[in-house]
C-alpha positions as a printed Julia matrix, in Angstrom:
66×3 Matrix{Float64}:
 -62.94  28.07  45.39
 -61.47  24.87  43.98
 -61.65  26.31  40.44
 -59.72  29.4   41.54
 -57.07  27.22  43.18
 -56.68  25.12  40.03
 -56.45  28.26  37.88
 -53.73  29.71  40.12
 -51.71  26.5   40.07
 -52.08  26.34  36.29
 -50.94  29.97  35.99
 -47.79  29.3   38.03
 -46.85  26.26  35.93
 -47.63  28.16  32.72
 -45.38  31.01  33.87
 -42.56  28.51  34.4
 -43.18  26.89  31.0
 -42.99  30.31  29.33
 -39.53  30.85  30.86
 -40.65  34.15  32.31
 -39.41  36.07  35.33
 -41.69  34.65  38.02
 -39.71  31.41  38.38
 -36.35  31.12  36.71
 -33.04  29.31  37.21
 -31.01  30.8   40.04
 -27.83  30.47  38.02
 -27.47  31.39  34.39
 -29.96  30.0   31.92
 -30.1   26.4   33.19
 -33.81  25.68  32.61
 -33.07  21.94  32.43
 -32.12  22.07  36.12
 -35.72  22.84  37.08
 -38.09  19.89  37.36
 -41.81  20.65  37.27
 -44.5   18.09  37.98
 -47.98  19.46  37.35
 -49.77  16.32  38.61
 -47.9   16.5   41.91
 -47.94  20.29  42.09
 -44.2   20.54  42.67
 -41.45  22.62  41.14
 -37.97  21.64  42.32
 -34.48  22.76  41.51
 -32.15  25.66  42.09
 -34.61  28.47  41.33
 -34.96  32.21  41.73
 -38.52  33.04  42.75
 -39.74  36.59  42.22
 -42.3   36.77  45.01
 -43.77  40.11  43.91
 -44.37  38.84  40.37
 -45.76  35.57  41.75
 -48.26  37.43  43.93
 -49.25  39.63  40.98
 -49.76  36.53  38.84
 -51.99  34.92  41.47
 -54.02  38.1   42.08
 -54.53  38.59  38.33
 -55.63  34.96  37.99
 -58.11  35.27  40.85
 -59.54  38.47  39.35
 -60.03  36.72  36.0
 -61.83  33.82  37.67
 -64.22  36.03  39.65
């Protein structure tokens, strides 16, 4: 279970790093306003979170790990 959790966390941070649609700046294209700390597991800033895409990302990651 711990491996699945790590894979899901990694997938979320990778999605942010790719500047995709799962997590994006809430205003304009201000990616510098989002601070991500992988070691702490935190993403902070004025963000727009697409919950449906986030859930899809996590489900796809779990399916890959199983």
